[in-house]
N, C-alpha and C positions, 0 to 999 in steps of 0.2 A: 504494500499499499505506499502511497505517495506520504512522506515526510513534509509536515507543514509547521515550519518555526516563526514566531511571531517575536522581532525583537523588538521591545518596549523601552519608552524613554530615552529615544535618540535625541541628542541636542539639536543636528541638524539631519533632516530627512534625507534629504537629497546626497550630503556629503557622506553619510553612514551608506545610502544604497552605491555611490561609488567604492566604498570601502570592499561591501559584501560583492561587487563584480569584481573588482582586482583580486579579492581571494577565491572566487569560485573558477575565474581566468588561472589563476595560479596552480590552480588543482587541475587545469585541461579541461573543465565543464564550457560547455555551451547554454548562454542565457537568454531567456525571453524576459523582457521588463515591460510591464503592463500597465498604462493608467490612459483612461479615458479623458482625460484635461489634457490638451493640446497643449497649453503652457509649461504644465508640470513636464511635461515630456520633453520638450524642448530646453527648458532650464536643465532636466537630467543630462539632455544631449550635449549641450553647452557646458556642463559640469565634469562631465568623461572625456573631453580634450582636455581640459584645465587641472583636474582632479591632482594629478601627480607630474612633477616632471621627469622622473624617473621610470613610469610605467604607462606604456602604451594599450590603451584597452579598446580595440576598434570594435567598433559598433556601428550599423546604419538602422535606419528603418525597414519595417518588413517588406516593405513594396519596393524596395531598391533592386535593381536589378544584381548589386553585390550580395543580397541577403544569402544567398546559399553556400558562400565563401567565408562568410564574416560569424564569430563565434559570438556577437552578440547583438540582438536583435530588438528594437524600441518598436511598440504598437499599441494601439489604441483601441484595437480589435482583437482579443485573444483569440479566437474563435479561430482568427487566419492566421496565424502565426504555426510553425510546424511544432512537432515533438521535440522537445529539448530535454537537457538534464535538469536545468532549475528554471524556475518562473519566480520571477520577482515582481510583485505587486506593489504598488505605488497609489491604488485607486482607493475612494473612500468607501466604497462598496464592493461585494464580493463579485467577482465577474460573471456574464451572464452563462448560463449552464457548466456552474463551477463543478458541480459532482462530475461530470464526463470531463468536462476540461483539465481537471487536475490530476486525472490516471495518466496524462500523456507524459507527466513530469516526475522524474524521482524524487524532486525536492519542489515545494513551493515557498518561498521567503517573505513574509509582510514585515514592513517597518514603519515604525509608528513612532511619532515625536512625544514629545512630553506633554503638549497643547491638551486640554482636557478635551477638546471638541475632539480631536483625533484619536484618544485614546476610549472616546464614548464609541466612535465608529468602529474603531477596531476590536471591541468587547460585543458588538453586533455581528460582526464577521466572525469571529472565533465560536461565537452560539451556533451561526448558520452552518460552518463547517462541521461542528459536534453534531449538529441534528442529521447531516448527511453522512455521518459516520466515521467521520475522520478524527483522527485524535492530535489536535495542535498541541504544540510544546511551545511553552514559554521562555524568553530569555532577557534577563534583565542587564541592558548595555549601560544604562546611567553610569558615567564614571568610567569606563571602560573605552570611550572613545578616542 
């Protein structure tokens, strides 16, 4: 079964997402990063280019001609992305059809900031995932960033 990890209390959600991406890439994993918010995805796109002077994190949007040769794909429509090792979700709601979607990935990672509103939405996603038979795991990351 797909492993779902919630990383709670991050100081900077997008910065932490870059760290997760770097770690997964260092382990040789392919990622799909999902957020329906175009601005959030564009901010992550820019952050991945500038995140670290020492790390190159090749990424493109899922509809790019280079998508099949690129290890990190960005998408606003999770169903359009190919199966991969990791799905990193940066959305406020569960992806449409997540029960079937998640089975296409070894691991799903949710990044949650310290903001009360973000934490409340994450609790709703956590509950929805449990109701579909998944057993999400929580990680407290405050202070470890």
